[in-house]
C-alpha positions as a Markdown table, in Angstrom:
| # | Residue | x | y | z |
|---|---|---|---|---|
| 1 | Met | 12.3 | -19.6 | -18.2 |
| 2 | His | 13.3 | -17.1 | -15.2 |
| 3 | Ile | 10.2 | -15.1 | -14.0 |
| 4 | Val | 11.1 | -12.2 | -11.9 |
| 5 | Ile | 8.5 | -10.7 | -9.5 |
| 6 | Ile | 9.1 | -7.4 | -8.1 |
| 7 | Gly | 7.0 | -7.1 | -4.7 |
| 8 | Asn | 5.9 | -9.7 | -2.0 |
| 9 | Gly | 2.3 | -8.5 | -1.4 |
| 10 | Ile | -0.7 | -10.6 | -2.0 |
| 11 | Ser | -0.7 | -9.9 | -5.6 |
| 12 | Gly | 3.0 | -10.9 | -6.0 |
| 13 | Ala | 2.9 | -13.7 | -3.5 |
| 14 | Thr | -0.3 | -15.4 | -5.2 |
| 15 | Ala | 1.4 | -14.9 | -8.7 |
| 16 | Ala | 4.6 | -16.8 | -7.4 |
| 17 | Arg | 2.5 | -19.6 | -5.7 |
| 18 | Phe | 0.4 | -20.4 | -8.7 |
| 19 | Ile | 3.4 | -20.2 | -11.6 |
| 20 | Arg | 4.9 | -23.1 | -9.1 |
| 21 | Lys | 1.5 | -24.8 | -9.1 |
| 22 | Tyr | 1.3 | -24.9 | -12.9 |
| 23 | Ser | 5.4 | -24.8 | -13.9 |
| 24 | Asp | 8.9 | -25.8 | -13.1 |
| 25 | Asn | 10.1 | -22.3 | -13.9 |
| 26 | Gln | 12.6 | -20.4 | -11.9 |
| 27 | Ile | 11.1 | -18.0 | -9.7 |
| 28 | Thr | 12.6 | -14.7 | -8.1 |
| 29 | Met | 10.4 | -12.7 | -5.8 |
| 30 | Ile | 12.2 | -9.2 | -4.7 |
| 31 | Ser | 10.9 | -6.9 | -2.2 |
| 32 | Ser | 12.6 | -4.1 | -0.1 |
| 33 | Glu | 9.7 | -3.9 | 2.5 |
| 34 | Ser | 10.0 | -7.1 | 4.2 |
| 35 | Pro | 11.8 | -10.4 | 3.8 |
| 36 | Tyr | 8.6 | -12.2 | 3.7 |
| 37 | Phe | 5.0 | -11.7 | 2.4 |
| 38 | Phe | 2.8 | -10.5 | 5.1 |
| 39 | Ser | -1.0 | -9.9 | 6.0 |
| 40 | Arg | -0.8 | -6.0 | 5.5 |
| 41 | Thr | -4.3 | -5.6 | 6.9 |
| 42 | Ala | -3.2 | -7.1 | 10.2 |
| 43 | Met | -0.4 | -4.6 | 11.0 |
| 44 | Met | -2.7 | -2.5 | 13.5 |
| 45 | Tyr | -2.9 | -5.8 | 15.6 |
| 46 | Val | 0.9 | -6.1 | 15.7 |
| 47 | Tyr | 1.3 | -2.4 | 17.1 |
| 48 | Met | -1.9 | -2.9 | 19.8 |
| 49 | Gly | -0.1 | -6.0 | 21.0 |
| 50 | His | -2.6 | -8.7 | 19.9 |
| 51 | Thr | -0.2 | -10.7 | 17.7 |
| 52 | Arg | 3.4 | -10.8 | 16.9 |
| 53 | Trp | 4.9 | -9.7 | 13.5 |
| 54 | Lys | 5.8 | -13.4 | 12.7 |
| 55 | Asp | 2.1 | -14.3 | 13.0 |
| 56 | Ile | 0.9 | -12.2 | 10.3 |
| 57 | Glu | 3.1 | -14.0 | 7.9 |
| 58 | Pro | 0.7 | -16.3 | 6.2 |
| 59 | Tyr | 3.4 | -19.1 | 5.2 |
| 60 | Glu | 6.6 | -20.3 | 7.7 |
| 61 | Pro | 9.8 | -19.5 | 6.1 |
| 62 | Trp | 10.7 | -22.9 | 5.1 |
| 63 | Phe | 7.4 | -22.8 | 2.4 |
| 64 | Trp | 9.3 | -20.3 | 0.0 |
| 65 | Lys | 12.5 | -22.7 | -0.1 |
| 66 | Lys | 10.3 | -26.1 | -0.1 |
| 67 | Asn | 8.4 | -24.5 | -3.3 |
| 68 | Arg | 11.6 | -23.5 | -4.9 |
| 69 | Ile | 10.6 | -19.6 | -4.8 |
| 70 | Asp | 13.9 | -17.3 | -4.4 |
| 71 | Leu | 13.3 | -14.4 | -2.4 |
| 72 | Ile | 15.9 | -11.5 | -2.4 |
| 73 | Phe | 15.2 | -8.8 | 0.3 |
| 74 | Asp | 16.5 | -5.7 | -1.9 |
| 75 | Lys | 15.2 | -2.7 | -3.8 |
| 76 | Val | 15.3 | -2.8 | -7.5 |
| 77 | Asn | 16.7 | 0.7 | -8.7 |
| 78 | Lys | 16.3 | 0.4 | -12.4 |
| 79 | Val | 14.2 | -1.9 | -15.3 |
| 80 | Asp | 16.2 | -2.2 | -18.4 |
| 81 | Thr | 13.4 | -3.6 | -20.7 |
| 82 | Ala | 15.7 | -3.7 | -23.5 |
| 83 | Asn | 18.0 | -6.2 | -22.1 |
| 84 | Lys | 15.8 | -7.7 | -19.7 |
| 85 | Ile | 18.0 | -6.6 | -16.5 |
| 86 | Leu | 17.1 | -5.5 | -13.3 |
| 87 | His | 19.8 | -3.3 | -11.1 |
| 88 | Leu | 19.5 | -3.8 | -7.6 |
| 89 | Asp | 20.5 | -1.5 | -4.7 |
| 90 | Lys | 22.8 | -4.0 | -2.9 |
| 91 | Ala | 23.1 | -6.8 | -5.3 |
| 92 | Ile | 26.3 | -6.1 | -7.1 |
| 93 | Gln | 25.4 | -8.5 | -10.3 |
| 94 | Pro | 22.1 | -7.6 | -11.9 |
| 95 | Ile | 19.1 | -9.9 | -12.3 |
| 96 | Ile | 18.4 | -11.1 | -15.7 |
| 97 | Tyr | 14.6 | -12.2 | -16.6 |
| 98 | Asp | 12.5 | -13.7 | -19.3 |
| 99 | Lys | 9.4 | -12.4 | -18.0 |
| 100 | Leu | 8.7 | -9.7 | -15.5 |
| 101 | Ile | 5.6 | -9.2 | -13.1 |
| 102 | Ile | 5.3 | -5.6 | -11.1 |
| 103 | Ala | 3.6 | -5.9 | -8.1 |
| 104 | Thr | 4.7 | -2.7 | -6.4 |
| 105 | Gly | 1.4 | -1.7 | -4.5 |
| 106 | Ser | 0.7 | 1.6 | -3.3 |
| 107 | Lys | 2.0 | 4.4 | -1.4 |
| 108 | Thr | 0.3 | 7.2 | 0.7 |
| 109 | Asn | -1.6 | 9.9 | -1.0 |
| 110 | Lys | 0.0 | 13.4 | 0.1 |
| 111 | Tyr | -1.6 | 16.6 | -1.6 |
| 112 | Gly | 1.7 | 18.7 | -1.5 |
| 113 | Trp | 0.7 | 20.4 | 2.2 |
| 114 | Pro | 3.3 | 22.9 | 3.4 |
| 115 | Gly | 5.1 | 20.6 | 6.2 |
| 116 | Gln | 4.2 | 17.0 | 5.0 |
| 117 | Glu | 7.8 | 16.1 | 5.0 |
| 118 | Leu | 8.2 | 17.1 | 8.7 |
| 119 | Asn | 9.4 | 14.2 | 11.5 |
| 120 | Gly | 6.4 | 13.1 | 12.8 |
| 121 | Val | 4.3 | 12.8 | 9.8 |
| 122 | Ser | 3.5 | 9.4 | 8.4 |
| 123 | Gly | 1.0 | 7.2 | 6.4 |
| 124 | Leu | 0.1 | 3.6 | 7.3 |
| 125 | Tyr | 0.7 | 1.3 | 4.4 |
| 126 | His | 4.0 | -0.2 | 4.8 |
| 127 | Lys | 5.9 | -2.2 | 7.2 |
| 128 | Gln | 8.4 | 0.9 | 7.6 |
| 129 | Asp | 5.6 | 3.2 | 8.3 |
| 130 | Leu | 4.5 | 1.0 | 11.1 |
| 131 | Glu | 7.7 | 0.6 | 12.7 |
| 132 | Tyr | 8.2 | 4.4 | 12.3 |
| 133 | Ile | 4.9 | 5.0 | 14.3 |
| 134 | Thr | 5.8 | 2.2 | 16.9 |
| 135 | Asn | 9.0 | 4.0 | 17.6 |
| 136 | Leu | 7.5 | 7.4 | 17.6 |
| 137 | Ser | 4.7 | 6.8 | 19.9 |
| 138 | Thr | 6.2 | 6.7 | 23.2 |
| 139 | Lys | 6.8 | 10.7 | 22.4 |
| 140 | Ile | 3.4 | 11.5 | 21.2 |
| 141 | Lys | 0.5 | 12.9 | 23.5 |
| 142 | Lys | -1.6 | 14.1 | 20.9 |
| 143 | Ala | -2.2 | 12.9 | 17.4 |
| 144 | Val | -4.0 | 14.2 | 14.2 |
| 145 | Ile | -5.4 | 12.1 | 11.3 |
| 146 | Ile | -5.9 | 13.3 | 8.2 |
| 147 | Gly | -8.9 | 11.5 | 6.4 |
| 148 | Gly | -11.8 | 9.4 | 7.6 |
| 149 | Gly | -11.3 | 6.2 | 5.5 |
| 150 | Leu | -10.6 | 2.4 | 6.8 |
| 151 | Ile | -7.1 | 3.2 | 7.4 |
| 152 | Gly | -7.8 | 6.4 | 9.4 |
| 153 | Ile | -10.1 | 4.6 | 11.7 |
| 154 | Glu | -7.7 | 1.9 | 11.9 |
| 155 | Leu | -4.9 | 4.5 | 12.8 |
| 156 | Ala | -7.2 | 6.1 | 15.3 |
| 157 | Glu | -7.9 | 2.6 | 17.3 |
| 158 | Met | -4.3 | 2.2 | 17.4 |
| 159 | Leu | -3.3 | 5.1 | 18.8 |
| 160 | Leu | -6.2 | 5.3 | 21.3 |
| 161 | Ser | -4.8 | 1.9 | 22.7 |
| 162 | Arg | -1.6 | 3.7 | 23.8 |
| 163 | Asn | -3.6 | 6.6 | 25.4 |
| 164 | Ile | -2.8 | 8.8 | 22.7 |
| 165 | Glu | -5.6 | 11.6 | 22.4 |
| 166 | Val | -6.9 | 11.8 | 18.6 |
| 167 | Thr | -8.1 | 14.4 | 16.4 |
| 168 | Met | -9.5 | 13.2 | 12.9 |
| 169 | Leu | -10.1 | 15.7 | 10.3 |
| 170 | Val | -12.9 | 14.5 | 7.5 |
| 171 | Arg | -13.7 | 17.0 | 4.8 |
| 172 | Glu | -17.1 | 15.3 | 4.2 |
| 173 | Lys | -20.2 | 16.3 | 6.4 |
| 174 | Ser | -20.3 | 13.4 | 7.8 |
| 175 | Tyr | -18.0 | 10.1 | 8.3 |
| 176 | Trp | -17.9 | 8.2 | 4.9 |
| 177 | Ser | -21.2 | 9.9 | 3.9 |
| 178 | Asn | -20.1 | 9.5 | 0.1 |
| 179 | Ile | -20.7 | 5.7 | 0.5 |
| 180 | Leu | -23.0 | 5.1 | 3.7 |
| 181 | Pro | -26.5 | 6.2 | 3.9 |
| 182 | Ser | -26.9 | 9.1 | 6.2 |
| 183 | Glu | -28.4 | 7.4 | 9.3 |
| 184 | Glu | -25.6 | 4.7 | 9.2 |
| 185 | Ser | -22.7 | 7.6 | 8.9 |
| 186 | Gln | -24.3 | 9.4 | 11.8 |
| 187 | Met | -24.2 | 6.3 | 13.5 |
| 188 | Ile | -20.3 | 5.8 | 12.8 |
| 189 | Asn | -19.9 | 9.2 | 14.0 |
| 190 | Asn | -21.6 | 8.8 | 17.2 |
| 191 | His | -19.4 | 5.6 | 17.7 |
| 192 | Ile | -16.4 | 7.4 | 17.2 |
| 193 | Ile | -17.1 | 10.4 | 19.5 |
| 194 | Glu | -18.2 | 7.9 | 22.0 |
| 195 | His | -14.5 | 6.4 | 21.9 |
| 196 | Lys | -13.1 | 10.0 | 22.8 |
| 197 | Val | -11.8 | 10.9 | 19.4 |
| 198 | Asp | -12.6 | 14.6 | 18.6 |
| 199 | Leu | -14.1 | 14.3 | 15.2 |
| 200 | Arg | -13.8 | 17.4 | 13.1 |
| 201 | Leu | -16.2 | 17.0 | 9.9 |
| 202 | Asn | -16.1 | 19.6 | 7.0 |
| 203 | Thr | -12.9 | 20.2 | 8.0 |
| 204 | Thr | -9.5 | 20.1 | 6.0 |
| 205 | Leu | -5.9 | 20.7 | 6.4 |
| 206 | Ser | -4.2 | 23.8 | 5.4 |
| 207 | Glu | -0.4 | 23.5 | 7.0 |
| 208 | Ile | 1.2 | 21.1 | 9.2 |
| 209 | Lys | 3.8 | 23.2 | 11.5 |
| 210 | Gly | 7.2 | 22.3 | 12.8 |
| 211 | Asn | 9.7 | 23.7 | 15.3 |
| 212 | Ala | 13.3 | 24.6 | 14.8 |
| 213 | Ser | 14.3 | 20.9 | 14.8 |
| 214 | Asp | 11.6 | 20.0 | 12.0 |
| 215 | Asn | 9.3 | 18.0 | 14.4 |
| 216 | Val | 5.9 | 18.7 | 14.0 |
| 217 | Glu | 4.0 | 20.8 | 16.5 |
| 218 | Gly | 0.7 | 21.0 | 15.2 |
| 219 | Val | -1.7 | 21.7 | 12.3 |
| 220 | Leu | -3.4 | 24.7 | 10.8 |
| 221 | Leu | -6.8 | 24.2 | 9.6 |
| 222 | Ser | -8.9 | 25.7 | 6.9 |
| 223 | Asp | -11.0 | 27.7 | 9.3 |
| 224 | Gly | -7.7 | 29.2 | 10.7 |
| 225 | Ser | -7.8 | 27.5 | 13.9 |
| 226 | Phe | -4.6 | 25.5 | 15.1 |
| 227 | Ile | -4.4 | 22.4 | 16.8 |
| 228 | Pro | -1.3 | 21.3 | 18.9 |
| 229 | Cys | 0.2 | 17.8 | 18.3 |
| 230 | Gln | 3.5 | 15.8 | 17.9 |
| 231 | Phe | 2.1 | 13.4 | 15.0 |
| 232 | Val | 0.1 | 13.6 | 11.8 |
| 233 | Gly | -1.2 | 10.4 | 10.3 |
| 234 | Ile | -2.0 | 10.9 | 6.7 |
| 235 | Thr | -5.2 | 8.5 | 5.7 |
| 236 | Thr | -6.2 | 10.3 | 2.8 |
| 237 | Gly | -6.1 | 7.2 | 0.4 |
| 238 | Val | -3.4 | 5.7 | -1.6 |
| 239 | Thr | -2.0 | 5.9 | -5.3 |
| 240 | Pro | 0.1 | 3.3 | -7.3 |
| 241 | Asn | 3.7 | 3.0 | -6.6 |
| 242 | Ile | 4.9 | 3.2 | -10.1 |
| 243 | Asp | 8.3 | 5.5 | -9.5 |
| 244 | Leu | 10.2 | 2.2 | -10.6 |
| 245 | Val | 8.9 | 2.6 | -14.3 |
| 246 | Gln | 8.8 | 6.2 | -15.0 |
| 247 | Ser | 12.3 | 6.2 | -16.4 |
| 248 | Ser | 11.6 | 2.9 | -18.5 |
| 249 | Glu | 9.7 | 1.9 | -21.6 |
| 250 | Ile | 6.7 | 0.8 | -19.7 |
| 251 | Glu | 3.4 | 2.9 | -20.4 |
| 252 | Phe | 1.9 | 4.0 | -17.4 |
| 253 | Asp | -0.7 | 6.9 | -16.6 |
| 254 | Lys | -1.9 | 7.0 | -13.1 |
| 255 | Gly | -0.9 | 3.2 | -12.9 |
| 256 | Ile | 1.3 | 0.7 | -15.1 |
| 257 | Leu | -1.3 | 0.3 | -17.9 |
| 258 | Val | -2.2 | -3.3 | -18.8 |
| 259 | Asp | -4.2 | -5.3 | -21.1 |
| 260 | Glu | -7.1 | -7.7 | -20.2 |
| 261 | Tyr | -4.4 | -10.4 | -19.9 |
| 262 | Leu | -2.4 | -7.9 | -17.4 |
| 263 | Gln | 0.1 | -7.4 | -20.0 |
| 264 | Thr | 1.9 | -4.0 | -20.2 |
| 265 | Asn | 3.0 | -2.4 | -23.8 |
| 266 | Leu | 6.0 | -4.6 | -23.4 |
| 267 | Lys | 5.4 | -8.4 | -24.5 |
| 268 | Asp | 7.2 | -10.1 | -21.2 |
| 269 | Val | 6.1 | -7.4 | -19.0 |
| 270 | Phe | 3.2 | -7.6 | -16.4 |
| 271 | Ala | 1.7 | -5.5 | -14.0 |
| 272 | Ile | -0.9 | -6.6 | -11.1 |
| 273 | Gly | -2.3 | -5.3 | -7.9 |
| 274 | Asp | -2.6 | -1.9 | -6.7 |
| 275 | Cys | 0.1 | -0.5 | -9.1 |
| 276 | Ala | -1.9 | -1.9 | -12.3 |
| 277 | Gln | -4.2 | 0.2 | -14.3 |
| 278 | Ile | -6.5 | -1.4 | -16.8 |
| 279 | Arg | -6.7 | 0.3 | -20.1 |
| 280 | Lys | -10.3 | -1.0 | -20.9 |
| 281 | Pro | -12.0 | -1.8 | -17.4 |
| 282 | His | -15.4 | -3.7 | -17.2 |
| 283 | Glu | -18.7 | -1.7 | -17.0 |
| 284 | Gly | -19.1 | -1.0 | -13.5 |
| 285 | Arg | -15.3 | -1.5 | -12.5 |
| 286 | Gln | -12.5 | 1.2 | -11.9 |
| 287 | Ser | -9.5 | 0.9 | -13.9 |
| 288 | Ile | -7.3 | 1.0 | -10.8 |
| 289 | Glu | -8.8 | -0.8 | -7.7 |
| 290 | Pro | -6.6 | -1.1 | -4.6 |
| 291 | Val | -8.2 | -3.9 | -2.9 |
| 292 | Trp | -6.9 | -7.0 | -1.3 |
| 293 | Tyr | -9.4 | -9.3 | -3.5 |
| 294 | Thr | -8.6 | -8.0 | -7.1 |
| 295 | Gly | -4.8 | -8.2 | -6.4 |
| 296 | Arg | -5.2 | -11.9 | -5.4 |
| 297 | Ile | -7.4 | -12.4 | -8.5 |
| 298 | Met | -4.5 | -10.7 | -10.5 |
| 299 | Gly | -1.9 | -12.8 | -9.2 |
| 300 | Glu | -3.6 | -16.0 | -10.1 |
| 301 | Leu | -4.7 | -14.9 | -13.4 |
| 302 | Val | -1.4 | -13.5 | -14.3 |
| 303 | Ala | 0.2 | -17.1 | -13.4 |
| 304 | Asn | -2.3 | -18.5 | -15.6 |
| 305 | Asn | -1.4 | -16.1 | -18.7 |
| 306 | Ile | 2.4 | -16.7 | -18.2 |
| 307 | Cys | 2.1 | -20.6 | -18.0 |
| 308 | Asn | 0.3 | -20.5 | -21.3 |
| 309 | Arg | -3.4 | -20.8 | -19.5 |
| 310 | Pro | -4.9 | -17.7 | -21.2 |
| 311 | Val | -7.4 | -16.1 | -19.2 |
| 312 | Ile | -8.8 | -12.5 | -19.3 |
| 313 | Tyr | -9.3 | -10.5 | -16.4 |
| 314 | Asp | -12.8 | -10.1 | -15.2 |
| 315 | Pro | -13.4 | -9.9 | -11.4 |
| 316 | Gly | -16.9 | -10.0 | -11.8 |
| 317 | Ile | -19.7 | -7.6 | -10.2 |
């Protein structure tokens, strides 16, 4: 049996490892982001010079060959579920699968702001985002970060390490006030400001302004004020990356819809990780949870189910 996994993040890589542990099936893992699985949460440390890219790849390149997991560095353009065929961008021959696991992760949330496609606007999710920000950094004197979550804080720390001035726009009245108690939220506000970040609370973006060359030159805020800058970081959360399935027979809502066995509406197609949406989540859980540890759990669980060791998805409290 040929099992194909689209995506080599924590979900896809975990699925491949456990399928090999439980079976002798042929495994192929396809990714257009990077040739090898890497630790996404460590990207900021590569930018800051604390570590090298190869050091955030948890497994040596020989690991995959030794475990007979075939890696393809290419993009899947089309999923033909009727014939169980994947059409790739570069490869001439399509890939034929018996069972398919979709683990395409997330992409940066954008809310249709005017100017969001200008040069100098980026999220921080993919390897390509990191490369883009790294290459642009020598030209940046001032940056504006939209959003105050964990990725926003990471991006602020990264830019500050290159002596780039940072303004952070947070729509809430205090940093992460929807999660933290007010005293702790205020403590974080103070800490951010102490590190020379221009923290703007109760503030939202209206428009990103560009020049004649389509390069960012500043942002217009909801209160009518203007902040000049050469870079805008979009850190307003992520959304499931499901572009691939939108012209297929695979059912989707915000994410790819799966049951408690992580199976889609099609018998031999599964979805795991950030791109998956549980049809009936357990009480206290959300239908989409773009979190590292749930992605890892899903990867192991789908391997069990494909290898005839049925397990229901229940991540616990």
